[in-house]
MMTF fields as JSON, N, C-alpha, C and O atoms, coordinates in Angstrom:
{
  "mmtfVersion": "1.0.0",
  "mmtfProducer": "UNKNOWN",
  "numBonds": 519,
  "numAtoms": 520,
  "numGroups": 130,
  "numChains": 1,
  "numModels": 1,
  "chainsPerModel": [1],
  "groupsPerChain": [130],
  "chainIdList": ["A"],
  "bondAtomList": [4, 2, 8, 6, 12, 10, 16, 14, 20, 18, 24, 22, 28, 26, 32, 30, 36, 34, 40, 38, 44, 42, 48, 46, 52, 50, 56, 54, 60, 58, 64, 62, 68, 66, 72, 70, 76, 74, 80, 78, 84, 82, 88, 86, 92, 90, 96, 94, 100, 98, 104, 102, 108, 106, 112, 110, 116, 114, 120, 118, 124, 122, 128, 126, 132, 130, 136, 134, 140, 138, 144, 142, 148, 146, 152, 150, 156, 154, 160, 158, 164, 162, 168, 166, 172, 170, 176, 174, 180, 178, 184, 182, 188, 186, 192, 190, 196, 194, 200, 198, 204, 202, 208, 206, 212, 210, 216, 214, 220, 218, 224, 222, 228, 226, 232, 230, 236, 234, 240, 238, 244, 242, 248, 246, 252, 250, 256, 254, 260, 258, 264, 262, 268, 266, 272, 270, 276, 274, 280, 278, 284, 282, 288, 286, 292, 290, 296, 294, 300, 298, 304, 302, 308, 306, 312, 310, 316, 314, 320, 318, 324, 322, 328, 326, 332, 330, 336, 334, 340, 338, 344, 342, 348, 346, 352, 350, 356, 354, 360, 358, 364, 362, 368, 366, 372, 370, 376, 374, 380, 378, 384, 382, 388, 386, 392, 390, 396, 394, 400, 398, 404, 402, 408, 406, 412, 410, 416, 414, 420, 418, 424, 422, 428, 426, 432, 430, 436, 434, 440, 438, 444, 442, 448, 446, 452, 450, 456, 454, 460, 458, 464, 462, 468, 466, 472, 470, 476, 474, 480, 478, 484, 482, 488, 486, 492, 490, 496, 494, 500, 498, 504, 502, 508, 506, 512, 510, 516, 514],
  "bondOrderList": [1, 1, 1, 1, 1, 1, 1, 1, 1, 1, 1, 1, 1, 1, 1, 1, 1, 1, 1, 1, 1, 1, 1, 1, 1, 1, 1, 1, 1, 1, 1, 1, 1, 1, 1, 1, 1, 1, 1, 1, 1, 1, 1, 1, 1, 1, 1, 1, 1, 1, 1, 1, 1, 1, 1, 1, 1, 1, 1, 1, 1, 1, 1, 1, 1, 1, 1, 1, 1, 1, 1, 1, 1, 1, 1, 1, 1, 1, 1, 1, 1, 1, 1, 1, 1, 1, 1, 1, 1, 1, 1, 1, 1, 1, 1, 1, 1, 1, 1, 1, 1, 1, 1, 1, 1, 1, 1, 1, 1, 1, 1, 1, 1, 1, 1, 1, 1, 1, 1, 1, 1, 1, 1, 1, 1, 1, 1, 1, 1],
  "groupList": [{"groupName": "MET", "atomNameList": ["N", "CA", "C", "O"], "elementList": ["N", "C", "C", "O"], "formalChargeList": [0, 0, 0, 0], "bondAtomList": [1, 0, 2, 1, 3, 2], "bondOrderList": [1, 1, 2], "singleLetterCode": "M", "chemCompType": "L-PEPTIDE LINKING"}, {"groupName": "GLU", "atomNameList": ["N", "CA", "C", "O"], "elementList": ["N", "C", "C", "O"], "formalChargeList": [0, 0, 0, 0], "bondAtomList": [1, 0, 2, 1, 3, 2], "bondOrderList": [1, 1, 2], "singleLetterCode": "E", "chemCompType": "L-PEPTIDE LINKING"}, {"groupName": "GLN", "atomNameList": ["N", "CA", "C", "O"], "elementList": ["N", "C", "C", "O"], "formalChargeList": [0, 0, 0, 0], "bondAtomList": [1, 0, 2, 1, 3, 2], "bondOrderList": [1, 1, 2], "singleLetterCode": "Q", "chemCompType": "L-PEPTIDE LINKING"}, {"groupName": "ASN", "atomNameList": ["N", "CA", "C", "O"], "elementList": ["N", "C", "C", "O"], "formalChargeList": [0, 0, 0, 0], "bondAtomList": [1, 0, 2, 1, 3, 2], "bondOrderList": [1, 1, 2], "singleLetterCode": "N", "chemCompType": "L-PEPTIDE LINKING"}, {"groupName": "PHE", "atomNameList": ["N", "CA", "C", "O"], "elementList": ["N", "C", "C", "O"], "formalChargeList": [0, 0, 0, 0], "bondAtomList": [1, 0, 2, 1, 3, 2], "bondOrderList": [1, 1, 2], "singleLetterCode": "F", "chemCompType": "L-PEPTIDE LINKING"}, {"groupName": "ILE", "atomNameList": ["N", "CA", "C", "O"], "elementList": ["N", "C", "C", "O"], "formalChargeList": [0, 0, 0, 0], "bondAtomList": [1, 0, 2, 1, 3, 2], "bondOrderList": [1, 1, 2], "singleLetterCode": "I", "chemCompType": "L-PEPTIDE LINKING"}, {"groupName": "LYS", "atomNameList": ["N", "CA", "C", "O"], "elementList": ["N", "C", "C", "O"], "formalChargeList": [0, 0, 0, 0], "bondAtomList": [1, 0, 2, 1, 3, 2], "bondOrderList": [1, 1, 2], "singleLetterCode": "K", "chemCompType": "L-PEPTIDE LINKING"}, {"groupName": "THR", "atomNameList": ["N", "CA", "C", "O"], "elementList": ["N", "C", "C", "O"], "formalChargeList": [0, 0, 0, 0], "bondAtomList": [1, 0, 2, 1, 3, 2], "bondOrderList": [1, 1, 2], "singleLetterCode": "T", "chemCompType": "L-PEPTIDE LINKING"}, {"groupName": "LEU", "atomNameList": ["N", "CA", "C", "O"], "elementList": ["N", "C", "C", "O"], "formalChargeList": [0, 0, 0, 0], "bondAtomList": [1, 0, 2, 1, 3, 2], "bondOrderList": [1, 1, 2], "singleLetterCode": "L", "chemCompType": "L-PEPTIDE LINKING"}, {"groupName": "PRO", "atomNameList": ["N", "CA", "C", "O"], "elementList": ["N", "C", "C", "O"], "formalChargeList": [0, 0, 0, 0], "bondAtomList": [1, 0, 2, 1, 3, 2], "bondOrderList": [1, 1, 2], "singleLetterCode": "P", "chemCompType": "L-PEPTIDE LINKING"}, {"groupName": "ALA", "atomNameList": ["N", "CA", "C", "O"], "elementList": ["N", "C", "C", "O"], "formalChargeList": [0, 0, 0, 0], "bondAtomList": [1, 0, 2, 1, 3, 2], "bondOrderList": [1, 1, 2], "singleLetterCode": "A", "chemCompType": "L-PEPTIDE LINKING"}, {"groupName": "GLY", "atomNameList": ["N", "CA", "C", "O"], "elementList": ["N", "C", "C", "O"], "formalChargeList": [0, 0, 0, 0], "bondAtomList": [1, 0, 2, 1, 3, 2], "bondOrderList": [1, 1, 2], "singleLetterCode": "G", "chemCompType": "PEPTIDE LINKING"}, {"groupName": "ARG", "atomNameList": ["N", "CA", "C", "O"], "elementList": ["N", "C", "C", "O"], "formalChargeList": [0, 0, 0, 0], "bondAtomList": [1, 0, 2, 1, 3, 2], "bondOrderList": [1, 1, 2], "singleLetterCode": "R", "chemCompType": "L-PEPTIDE LINKING"}, {"groupName": "SER", "atomNameList": ["N", "CA", "C", "O"], "elementList": ["N", "C", "C", "O"], "formalChargeList": [0, 0, 0, 0], "bondAtomList": [1, 0, 2, 1, 3, 2], "bondOrderList": [1, 1, 2], "singleLetterCode": "S", "chemCompType": "L-PEPTIDE LINKING"}, {"groupName": "VAL", "atomNameList": ["N", "CA", "C", "O"], "elementList": ["N", "C", "C", "O"], "formalChargeList": [0, 0, 0, 0], "bondAtomList": [1, 0, 2, 1, 3, 2], "bondOrderList": [1, 1, 2], "singleLetterCode": "V", "chemCompType": "L-PEPTIDE LINKING"}, {"groupName": "TYR", "atomNameList": ["N", "CA", "C", "O"], "elementList": ["N", "C", "C", "O"], "formalChargeList": [0, 0, 0, 0], "bondAtomList": [1, 0, 2, 1, 3, 2], "bondOrderList": [1, 1, 2], "singleLetterCode": "Y", "chemCompType": "L-PEPTIDE LINKING"}, {"groupName": "CYS", "atomNameList": ["N", "CA", "C", "O"], "elementList": ["N", "C", "C", "O"], "formalChargeList": [0, 0, 0, 0], "bondAtomList": [1, 0, 2, 1, 3, 2], "bondOrderList": [1, 1, 2], "singleLetterCode": "C", "chemCompType": "L-PEPTIDE LINKING"}, {"groupName": "TRP", "atomNameList": ["N", "CA", "C", "O"], "elementList": ["N", "C", "C", "O"], "formalChargeList": [0, 0, 0, 0], "bondAtomList": [1, 0, 2, 1, 3, 2], "bondOrderList": [1, 1, 2], "singleLetterCode": "W", "chemCompType": "L-PEPTIDE LINKING"}, {"groupName": "ASP", "atomNameList": ["N", "CA", "C", "O"], "elementList": ["N", "C", "C", "O"], "formalChargeList": [0, 0, 0, 0], "bondAtomList": [1, 0, 2, 1, 3, 2], "bondOrderList": [1, 1, 2], "singleLetterCode": "D", "chemCompType": "L-PEPTIDE LINKING"}],
  "groupTypeList": [0, 1, 2, 3, 4, 5, 6, 7, 6, 8, 9, 3, 10, 5, 8, 4, 5, 9, 4, 11, 7, 6, 12, 6, 13, 5, 9, 5, 3, 2, 5, 13, 13, 14, 3, 13, 3, 4, 13, 8, 3, 9, 6, 13, 4, 5, 15, 11, 8, 14, 10, 8, 5, 10, 10, 5, 5, 16, 8, 11, 11, 13, 9, 10, 17, 11, 5, 5, 8, 8, 8, 8, 10, 10, 8, 4, 5, 5, 18, 13, 4, 7, 7, 0, 8, 14, 5, 1, 6, 7, 13, 11, 3, 14, 1, 1, 5, 9, 4, 15, 5, 0, 1, 6, 7, 6, 16, 1, 3, 5, 1, 1, 0, 5, 3, 2, 5, 5, 13, 2, 12, 0, 15, 13, 7, 0, 2, 3, 3, 4],
  "groupIdList": [1, 2, 3, 4, 5, 6, 7, 8, 9, 10, 11, 12, 13, 14, 15, 16, 17, 18, 19, 20, 21, 22, 23, 24, 25, 26, 27, 28, 29, 30, 31, 32, 33, 34, 35, 36, 37, 38, 39, 40, 41, 42, 43, 44, 45, 46, 47, 48, 49, 50, 51, 52, 53, 54, 55, 56, 57, 58, 59, 60, 61, 62, 63, 64, 65, 66, 67, 68, 69, 70, 71, 72, 73, 74, 75, 76, 77, 78, 79, 80, 81, 82, 83, 84, 85, 86, 87, 88, 89, 90, 91, 92, 93, 94, 95, 96, 97, 98, 99, 100, 101, 102, 103, 104, 105, 106, 107, 108, 109, 110, 111, 112, 113, 114, 115, 116, 117, 118, 119, 120, 121, 122, 123, 124, 125, 126, 127, 128, 129, 130],
  "secStructList": [7, 5, 6, 6, 3, 3, 3, 3, 3, 3, 3, 3, 3, 3, 6, 6, 3, 3, 3, 3, 3, 3, 3, 3, 3, 3, 3, 4, 4, 4, 3, 3, 3, 3, 3, 3, 3, 3, 3, 3, 7, 2, 2, 2, 2, 2, 2, 2, 2, 2, 2, 2, 2, 2, 2, 2, 2, 2, 2, 2, 2, 7, 2, 2, 2, 2, 2, 2, 2, 2, 2, 2, 2, 2, 2, 2, 2, 2, 2, 2, 3, 3, 3, 3, 3, 3, 3, 3, 3, 6, 6, 1, 7, 3, 3, 3, 3, 3, 3, 3, 4, 4, 4, 2, 2, 2, 2, 2, 2, 2, 2, 2, 2, 2, 2, 2, 2, 2, 2, 2, 2, 2, 2, 2, 2, 2, 2, 2, 2, 7],
  "xCoordList": [2.737, 1.479, 0.349, 0.211, -0.433, -1.648, -2.742, -2.644, -3.777, -4.914, -4.411, -3.823, -4.617, -4.199, -3.0, -2.814, -2.201, -1.045, 0.21, 0.164, 1.327, 2.628, 3.123, 3.314, 3.327, 3.756, 5.219, 5.623, 6.004, 7.417, 7.731, 7.115, 8.685, 9.145, 10.671, 11.238, 11.325, 12.779, 13.366, 13.174, 14.081, 14.683, 15.878, 16.679, 15.985, 17.17, 18.08, 17.773, 19.193, 20.091, 21.533, 21.862, 22.377, 23.812, 24.447, 24.329, 25.124, 25.755, 24.773, 25.092, 23.603, 22.549, 21.94, 21.24, 22.193, 21.569, 20.404, 20.627, 19.15, 17.991, 17.832, 17.996, 17.511, 17.256, 15.933, 15.821, 14.945, 13.631, 13.335, 14.137, 12.163, 11.703, 11.007, 10.265, 11.253, 10.606, 9.571, 9.919, 8.302, 7.217, 6.581, 6.421, 6.221, 5.538, 4.473, 4.613, 3.408, 2.374, 2.217, 1.974, 2.354, 2.249, 1.046, 1.029, 0.031, -1.114, -0.689, 0.048, -1.154, -0.761, -1.25, -0.566, -2.424, -2.939, -2.146, -2.383, -1.219, -0.379, 1.018, 1.875, 1.251, 2.556, 2.517, 1.652, 3.471, 3.523, 4.531, 4.307, 5.631, 6.609, 7.472, 7.538, 8.129, 9.007, 10.22, 10.085, 11.387, 12.639, 13.502, 13.334, 14.425, 15.395, 16.79, 17.068, 17.66, 19.038, 19.977, 19.832, 20.94, 21.972, 23.227, 23.646, 23.834, 25.025, 26.018, 25.704, 27.222, 28.297, 28.678, 28.949, 28.697, 29.145, 30.659, 31.128, 31.432, 32.893, 33.53, 34.511, 32.989, 33.56, 33.477, 34.46, 32.313, 32.126, 32.974, 33.515, 33.087, 33.88, 35.364, 36.034, 35.872, 37.282, 37.526, 38.546, 36.594, 36.725, 36.788, 37.563, 35.976, 35.988, 37.309, 37.816, 37.871, 39.169, 40.278, 41.141, 40.256, 41.253, 41.126, 42.129, 39.895, 39.671, 40.107, 40.611, 39.92, 40.338, 41.86, 42.386, 42.555, 44.021, 44.527, 45.465, 43.898, 44.277, 43.994, 44.76, 42.899, 42.559, 43.598, 44.003, 44.029, 45.042, 46.353, 47.021, 46.72, 47.941, 47.805, 48.745, 46.636, 46.427, 46.29, 46.561, 45.875, 45.694, 46.988, 46.956, 48.126, 49.417, 49.783, 50.326, 49.497, 49.908, 48.812, 49.053, 47.622, 46.508, 45.269, 44.536, 45.04, 43.929, 42.56, 41.676, 42.369, 41.068, 40.766, 39.668, 41.734, 41.547, 41.405, 40.639, 42.13, 42.043, 40.655, 40.136, 40.046, 38.694, 37.676, 36.762, 37.832, 36.915, 37.008, 35.991, 38.242, 38.415, 37.92, 37.422, 38.053, 37.559, 36.031, 35.479, 35.361, 33.9, 33.473, 32.511, 34.181, 33.886, 34.091, 33.295, 35.164, 35.422, 34.291, 33.849, 33.828, 32.723, 31.467, 30.773, 31.169, 29.993, 30.107, 29.139, 31.269, 31.47, 31.311, 30.657, 31.91, 31.864, 30.439, 29.98, 29.741, 28.352, 27.474, 26.611, 27.688, 26.882, 27.153, 26.311, 28.303, 28.632, 27.811, 27.657, 27.285, 26.45, 24.982, 24.486, 24.293, 22.883, 22.04, 22.511, 20.802, 19.799, 18.74, 18.203, 18.439, 17.43, 16.192, 16.287, 15.043, 13.769, 13.303, 13.009, 13.235, 12.879, 11.439, 11.109, 10.581, 9.161, 8.868, 9.044, 8.418, 8.041, 6.53, 5.771, 6.112, 4.682, 4.136, 4.891, 2.826, 2.19, 2.386, 2.29, 2.654, 2.888, 4.296, 4.597, 5.16, 6.53, 7.519, 8.727, 7.042, 7.934, 8.533, 7.942, 9.694, 10.394, 10.661, 11.167, 10.322, 10.603, 11.671, 11.557, 12.701, 13.744, 13.734, 13.781, 13.671, 13.652, 14.908, 15.049, 15.825, 17.067, 16.873, 16.101, 17.593, 17.617, 19.072, 19.923, 19.356, 20.706, 20.93, 19.98, 22.174, 22.542, 21.836, 21.511, 21.595, 20.944, 19.461, 18.84, 18.898, 17.469, 17.22, 16.15, 18.182, 18.046, 16.874, 16.129, 16.691, 15.576, 14.237, 13.254, 14.198, 12.979, 12.618, 11.453, 13.611, 13.403, 12.888, 11.959, 13.496, 13.069, 11.647, 10.887, 11.273, 9.908, 8.896, 7.825, 9.231, 8.347, 8.197, 7.094, 9.304, 9.258, 8.348, 7.53, 8.486, 7.659, 6.184, 5.331, 5.88, 4.5, 3.877, 2.741, 4.616, 4.096, 3.901, 2.907, 4.839, 4.69, 3.466, 2.799, 3.163, 1.962, 0.703, -0.244, 0.686, -0.472, -0.654, -1.775, 0.462, 0.388, -0.134, -0.974, 0.353, -0.091, -1.564, -2.279, -2.027, -3.443, -4.295, -5.362, -3.828, -4.558, -4.632, -5.682, -3.514, -3.497, -4.394, -5.084, -4.391, -5.22, -6.699, -7.487, -7.072, -8.48, -8.903, -10.048, -7.988, -8.28, -8.49, -9.393, -7.665, -7.819, -9.125, -9.782, -9.514, -10.771, -11.965, -12.955, -11.893, -13.0, -13.139, -14.23, -12.029, -12.071, -12.703, -13.178, -12.713, -13.27, -14.579, -15.192],
  "yCoordList": [63.114, 63.833, 62.843, 61.858, 63.11, 62.352, 63.347, 64.096, 63.354, 64.256, 65.695, 66.208, 66.347, 67.737, 67.859, 68.893, 66.822, 66.807, 66.385, 65.605, 66.919, 66.428, 65.576, 66.069, 64.315, 63.393, 63.046, 62.657, 63.196, 62.866, 61.699, 61.518, 60.933, 59.784, 59.784, 59.39, 60.228, 60.337, 59.256, 59.285, 58.299, 57.251, 57.774, 58.557, 57.338, 57.612, 56.399, 55.322, 56.575, 55.448, 55.913, 57.056, 55.004, 55.229, 54.081, 52.914, 54.44, 53.438, 52.339, 51.154, 52.723, 51.838, 50.945, 49.985, 51.243, 50.506, 51.352, 52.441, 50.872, 51.689, 51.814, 50.844, 53.023, 53.296, 54.035, 54.885, 53.729, 54.359, 55.276, 55.423, 55.885, 56.751, 57.969, 57.869, 59.114, 60.362, 60.715, 60.926, 60.776, 61.052, 62.405, 62.79, 63.119, 64.398, 64.522, 63.986, 65.242, 65.585, 67.101, 67.703, 67.705, 69.154, 69.468, 69.07, 70.175, 70.554, 71.531, 72.484, 71.286, 72.12, 73.552, 74.485, 73.747, 75.108, 75.932, 77.134, 75.328, 76.057, 76.354, 76.854, 76.051, 76.289, 77.629, 77.864, 78.506, 79.806, 79.808, 80.471, 79.078, 78.988, 77.75, 77.163, 77.372, 76.208, 76.496, 77.059, 76.112, 76.312, 75.071, 74.301, 74.887, 73.807, 74.402, 75.309, 73.879, 74.353, 73.167, 72.167, 73.291, 72.27, 72.781, 73.912, 71.965, 72.425, 71.291, 70.11, 71.7, 70.768, 70.977, 72.101, 69.897, 69.958, 69.762, 68.637, 70.835, 70.724, 69.791, 69.116, 69.743, 68.883, 67.407, 66.672, 66.989, 65.602, 65.295, 64.197, 66.264, 66.072, 65.887, 65.034, 66.691, 66.573, 65.231, 64.587, 64.803, 63.474, 62.389, 61.439, 62.533, 61.568, 61.546, 60.479, 62.721, 62.782, 62.173, 61.463, 62.452, 61.868, 60.346, 59.635, 59.85, 58.399, 57.8, 56.677, 58.533, 58.05, 57.937, 56.948, 58.938, 58.903, 57.759, 57.051, 57.586, 56.486, 55.137, 54.189, 55.049, 53.79, 53.456, 52.301, 54.451, 54.219, 53.76, 52.87, 54.359, 53.959, 52.54, 51.751, 52.2, 50.875, 49.759, 48.599, 50.093, 49.041, 48.298, 47.112, 48.974, 48.326, 47.331, 46.269, 47.646, 46.776, 45.845, 44.649, 46.36, 45.564, 45.833, 46.791, 44.982, 45.233, 45.27, 46.003, 44.501, 44.481, 45.855, 46.382, 46.437, 47.772, 48.815, 49.768, 48.645, 49.581, 49.611, 50.682, 48.438, 48.36, 48.956, 49.666, 48.667, 49.236, 50.765, 51.459, 51.276, 52.734, 53.343, 54.469, 52.611, 53.085, 53.209, 54.189, 52.22, 52.282, 53.429, 54.141, 53.597, 54.69, 56.048, 56.97, 56.157, 57.403, 57.698, 58.841, 56.674, 56.868, 57.343, 58.232, 56.761, 57.182, 58.634, 59.388, 59.03, 60.417, 61.392, 62.426, 61.058, 61.964, 62.068, 63.168, 60.956, 60.995, 61.769, 62.539, 61.57, 62.246, 63.747, 64.504, 64.188, 65.61, 66.457, 67.659, 65.857, 66.581, 66.36, 65.235, 67.426, 67.288, 68.351, 69.447, 68.007, 68.939, 69.044, 68.034, 70.266, 70.493, 71.108, 72.08, 70.548, 71.13, 71.943, 71.386, 73.256, 74.163, 74.601, 75.27, 74.215, 74.549, 75.584, 75.328, 76.762, 77.816, 77.776, 77.77, 77.748, 77.694, 79.097, 80.042, 79.219, 80.517, 80.979, 82.175, 80.072, 80.431, 80.98, 81.485, 80.885, 81.359, 80.25, 80.473, 79.069, 77.925, 77.446, 77.61, 76.861, 76.343, 74.857, 74.444, 74.07, 72.622, 72.36, 72.823, 71.624, 71.252, 69.741, 68.977, 69.334, 67.912, 67.616, 68.131, 66.792, 66.508, 65.408, 64.469, 65.555, 64.557, 64.247, 65.136, 62.989, 62.626, 63.13, 63.475, 63.169, 63.687, 62.913, 63.491, 61.613, 60.813, 61.165, 60.812, 61.849, 62.183, 63.656, 64.175, 64.331, 65.764, 66.043, 66.997, 65.242, 65.469, 65.236, 65.916, 64.282, 64.041, 65.273, 65.666, 65.873, 67.089, 68.223, 68.938, 68.384, 69.452, 69.223, 70.179, 67.959, 67.651, 67.966, 68.507, 67.631, 67.926, 69.43, 69.926, 70.156, 71.623, 72.216, 73.087, 71.75, 72.244, 71.945, 72.8, 70.743, 70.344, 71.216, 71.671, 71.443, 72.273, 73.711, 74.346, 74.232, 75.589, 75.714, 76.749, 74.68, 74.698, 74.726, 75.448, 73.955, 73.928, 75.287, 75.78, 75.896, 77.22, 78.254, 79.082, 78.218, 79.193, 78.988, 79.965, 77.744, 77.486, 78.019, 78.59, 77.834, 78.331, 79.852, 80.429, 80.508, 81.972, 82.468, 83.476, 81.77, 82.157, 82.047, 82.939, 80.947, 80.78, 81.81, 82.262, 82.187, 83.218, 84.562, 85.315, 84.865, 86.121, 86.135, 87.174, 85.005, 84.933, 85.131, 85.739, 84.628, 84.769, 86.203, 86.632, 86.949, 88.333, 89.271, 90.348, 88.865, 89.739, 89.265, 89.884],
  "zCoordList": [6.246, 6.319, 6.548, 5.822, 7.539, 7.791, 8.117, 9.089, 7.306, 7.469, 7.588, 6.636, 8.697, 8.883, 9.82, 10.462, 9.898, 10.795, 10.051, 9.1, 10.51, 10.087, 11.233, 12.345, 10.972, 12.014, 11.787, 10.691, 12.848, 12.766, 13.686, 14.736, 13.267, 14.041, 13.945, 12.925, 15.013, 15.024, 15.917, 17.132, 15.325, 16.144, 16.934, 16.424, 18.163, 18.978, 18.834, 19.345, 18.142, 17.888, 17.98, 17.664, 18.418, 18.438, 17.662, 18.036, 16.572, 15.703, 15.307, 15.406, 14.869, 14.374, 15.452, 15.13, 16.717, 17.815, 18.319, 18.848, 18.166, 18.547, 20.061, 20.801, 20.503, 21.914, 22.096, 22.979, 21.288, 21.403, 20.23, 19.308, 20.293, 19.221, 19.803, 20.78, 19.195, 19.601, 18.528, 17.366, 18.925, 17.972, 18.281, 19.439, 17.2, 17.34, 16.256, 15.157, 16.593, 15.628, 15.634, 16.68, 14.473, 14.347, 13.464, 12.299, 13.988, 13.151, 12.049, 12.304, 10.843, 9.712, 9.883, 9.462, 10.493, 10.632, 11.642, 11.761, 12.367, 13.313, 12.765, 13.493, 11.493, 10.877, 10.145, 9.302, 10.481, 9.809, 8.657, 7.645, 8.799, 7.709, 7.891, 8.971, 6.809, 6.831, 5.947, 4.86, 6.415, 5.681, 5.844, 6.79, 4.914, 5.075, 5.028, 4.244, 5.877, 5.971, 5.848, 6.551, 4.947, 4.791, 5.463, 5.215, 6.312, 7.029, 7.24, 7.088, 7.596, 7.908, 9.364, 9.786, 10.13, 11.515, 11.503, 11.33, 11.684, 11.543, 12.564, 12.254, 13.769, 14.815, 14.4, 14.497, 13.945, 13.512, 12.276, 12.149, 11.369, 10.16, 10.496, 9.914, 11.437, 11.84, 12.529, 12.284, 13.394, 14.009, 12.935, 13.049, 11.903, 10.808, 10.073, 9.728, 9.832, 9.151, 10.005, 9.49, 11.309, 12.211, 12.234, 12.19, 12.303, 12.29, 10.96, 10.925, 9.862, 8.546, 8.465, 7.955, 8.961, 8.967, 9.851, 9.485, 11.015, 11.906, 11.249, 11.421, 10.499, 9.809, 8.756, 8.625, 8.008, 6.973, 7.607, 7.08, 8.729, 9.434, 9.967, 9.868, 10.536, 11.142, 10.11, 10.42, 8.892, 7.882, 7.594, 7.263, 7.713, 7.468, 8.554, 8.25, 9.817, 10.922, 11.39, 11.561, 11.599, 12.102, 11.24, 11.484, 10.233, 9.313, 10.003, 9.56, 11.066, 11.753, 12.359, 12.179, 13.076, 13.651, 12.561, 12.707, 11.478, 10.358, 9.752, 9.436, 9.589, 9.022, 9.985, 9.566, 11.271, 12.275, 12.275, 12.287, 12.262, 12.234, 10.922, 10.909, 9.834, 8.548, 8.562, 8.063, 9.131, 9.257, 10.18, 9.891, 11.271, 12.199, 11.513, 11.694, 10.729, 9.996, 9.016, 8.895, 8.322, 7.371, 8.088, 7.595, 9.248, 10.008, 10.467, 10.372, 10.958, 11.399, 10.232, 10.365, 9.093, 7.942, 7.397, 7.087, 7.278, 6.797, 7.767, 7.347, 9.061, 10.077, 10.127, 10.61, 9.641, 9.717, 8.742, 8.957, 7.68, 6.719, 7.077, 7.011, 7.455, 7.824, 7.144, 6.84, 6.916, 6.431, 7.508, 7.963, 7.916, 8.954, 8.323, 7.573, 8.624, 8.243, 9.436, 10.494, 9.272, 10.361, 10.163, 9.184, 11.108, 11.049, 12.122, 13.313, 11.686, 12.624, 12.804, 11.834, 14.06, 14.365, 14.587, 14.815, 14.517, 14.747, 16.184, 16.458, 17.097, 18.499, 18.725, 19.807, 17.711, 17.844, 18.119, 18.043, 18.436, 18.668, 17.352, 16.285, 17.45, 16.278, 16.479, 17.522, 15.488, 15.488, 14.437, 13.302, 14.808, 13.864, 13.677, 14.64, 12.428, 12.094, 11.271, 10.162, 11.8, 11.069, 10.013, 10.204, 8.904, 7.837, 7.516, 7.547, 7.209, 6.777, 5.357, 4.655, 4.945, 3.63, 2.513, 1.476, 2.711, 1.683, 1.534, 0.531, 2.514, 2.487, 2.19, 2.509, 1.588, 1.32, 0.388, 0.615, -0.649, -1.572, -0.881, -1.179, 0.038, 0.807, 1.628, 1.691, 2.249, 3.044, 2.159, 2.536, 0.978, 0.071, -0.424, -0.579, -0.678, -1.101, -0.005, -0.281, 1.231, 2.358, 2.528, 2.759, 2.415, 2.53, 1.461, 1.754, 0.228, -0.87, -0.633, -0.871, -0.167, 0.091, 1.194, 1.058, 2.271, 3.369, 2.899, 3.251, 2.107, 1.581, 0.68, 0.69, -0.095, -0.929, -0.069, -0.379, 0.993, 1.89, 2.558, 2.681, 2.992, 3.628, 2.63, 2.985, 1.389, 0.395, 0.038, -0.186, -0.019, -0.268, 0.87, 0.64, 2.092, 3.256, 3.227, 3.51, 2.885, 2.805, 1.674, 1.829, 0.541, -0.597, -0.246, -0.562, 0.411, 0.79, 1.841, 1.834, 2.744, 3.731, 3.037, 3.402, 2.043, 1.307, 0.526, 0.449, -0.052, -0.812, 0.103, -0.303, 1.333, 2.285, 2.778, 3.155, 2.776, 3.228, 2.211, 2.57, 0.932, -0.101, -0.555, -1.425]
}
C-alpha cells in the first residue's frame, strides 16, 4: 500500500532465475471487493510426486541425479499450492495476485486491510448521504 494505491510487483522467474518484473498500481477507490482463494494445482503436484519417486530410485544408483530430482520435486510440490488474491474492480475487471504457500498469512492480512478500507469508504459514503 502506498497512499491511495495498491502496488504490486510480480517477478517473472523460472527456477529462481529472474526474467523481469511485472508492476501494477491499482487505485483503492476503484476496488469493489477482494477475496483470497487457496488452491492446489493437481498437474504440478503430480509432476512433483513423479519427480520424487524418480529421485528415490536414482539415489541408489546415481546420488547426484537423485539430489537434483529431489530438489526439482520439492519445487514442483511447493509451487502446486497457491493462494490467489482476487481483486474485483468497479469497472468489472478482475486482478489476480498469486502468493506462494509460505506467504498465505501475508495475503490474508492484505485482504483484511483492503476490506477495512472498502468498509470505511462505504461508511463515509452512507454518512454523507444522510
